[in-house]
N, C-alpha and C positions, 0 to 999 in steps of 0.2 A: 438412512431415511431422510427424506427431504421435508423441510418445513416450509410453510408458505411465507414468503418475504413480503410480497405484494400480490394482489389478485393477478393471476396469470404467471407468477414467477415463484420458484422455489429456491431454497438454498440449503446447503448441507456442509458439514465439516469435511474438509479435504483429508485424504489419507496420505500417509508417508509415501506410498507408491505413486502418488499423483504430484509429487514435487515438481515434475516437469511441466505441469500445467501452471503452477505458481510462477515458474521461470518464464513461461510464455507471456503471462500477464505482465510481469515486470518488463520484459522486452517490449511489449506493446506500449507501455507507458513511456519508456525512454525513446523508442523509435518515433512515436508520435510527436514528442517535443524536440528531439534532436535526431532527425532522420539521417541515415547514411553512416552511422557509427557502428562499431563492433561492440556488442554488449556481452561478450563471453564472460566478463568478470562478474556478472550478476549471479552466476552459479556459485561463485566463491562467497558472495554475500549470503545466499541461501544456506550454504554449507556452514558458514560461521554462526548464523543466528537461529537456524532450525533447531527446534527441540519440542518436547511435549508441552512446553510452556508458551509456545508461539503458534497458536492455532491459525488455520486459514479456512475460509469459507468460499464455496463456489456457488455462483448464481446461474440458474438455467430457466428457460421458459418451461412451464409445467407440461407443455405439449412435447417437449424433447429434453429430457433430463440429462442427456449426454452432450448437449450443445451449451457450453459455458459462455456466458455473456458478461460476467462480472466476478470480481474476486476481492476478498478482504483478508489481510494478513496482519495479525496483532502480536505484540510482545509487551514486555515490561522494561522500563528504563528507570534511571534514577535522575531526578531533577537536580541539576548542578547548583542551583541556588538554595533550595530547601533541604535537599537530601532525601526527599520523599519519593517513593515509587510512584510511577504513573504509567498508564497504558500508552504505548507508542504504536502508531499506525505505520507499519512498514509499507503496505500497499493497499490502496483502495482504487479500483479501476472498473469502469463500465465501458464496454465497447461502444463506439460512436453511434451505431444504429439504435442502441437501446438507451441512450441518454435522454434526459429531460422527461423521464417517465416516473421519477421518484426512487429509482434503484440506488443511486448514490446516497440519498438521504436515508433510505432504509438501511443501507450498510453501515452508515455512520451511527445510526440509532442502535444497531446491533453491537457496534464497538462500545457505545456507552453502556449497554447492558453488561457486556463482558467486563468493562472497567469496574462497575459496581460489584459484580460477582467476585472480582479479584480484590476488592477493598481499596482500589486506587481512586484518589480524589480528583484526578484530572487526566485528560487525554492530550497527547502532543503528536505532532507530525511535521514533516518537512514538505514544503510545496515549492515548486519552481516559480520564480518571480514572474515569469511571463505566462504562466498557466492561469490566465484570468478567469476562465469558467470555473476551474477547481477552487481558486481563491474565493470567488463570489459565493460558491456553495458553502465553503467552510465558514466564511464570515456570516452568512445568513443563519447558520446553525450555532453561532456564538463563539467560534474560534477567533482568537485575536493574536497578532504577532507579539512575540516576546523577545526575539533575537533575530539578527540577520546573519546569514552565512556569507562572508565576503571571501572572494578568491582573487588571486593574482598569479599570473604565469611568470615564472622566472626563467631566464635563459640559463641553460646548462652549459658548462664549459665543454669545448670541443675536445675530443680525445685524439691525440696525435697518432692515429694509426694503431692505437692500443686496443686489444681485444679483451 
């Protein structure tokens, strides 16, 4: 059963049989930011973190409830500083055509409601540094950086014909 997310849009909990839709939204996210890569490993992420405790919601126009234009996937993580549980946003995505209509904000508000229901005092997420529109939305809603993920490529030794 779909609830109204915003006027003209509904959302509902995704079913286990719809995990492929969650995968599609994850692929959209990464392909948009890093086009041309192979994202087959995202299925492994879903397999690793999927459970009854990690719900996802699908957004659709009320005129076509089988055309999904947004997705939210949540879970619970442990704060490495305090040891407290917090709600973690695995995925929040709105297709480009439907952005700047309040859907992202509405999904993040839904995440806040879920966090309260779970008794979690905070929400965390990872955002790519160059995803400026997403960062602006998060900051507008009160999210603030706590840590930076730093990466460095290291050269692997060549294998002398060894298989």
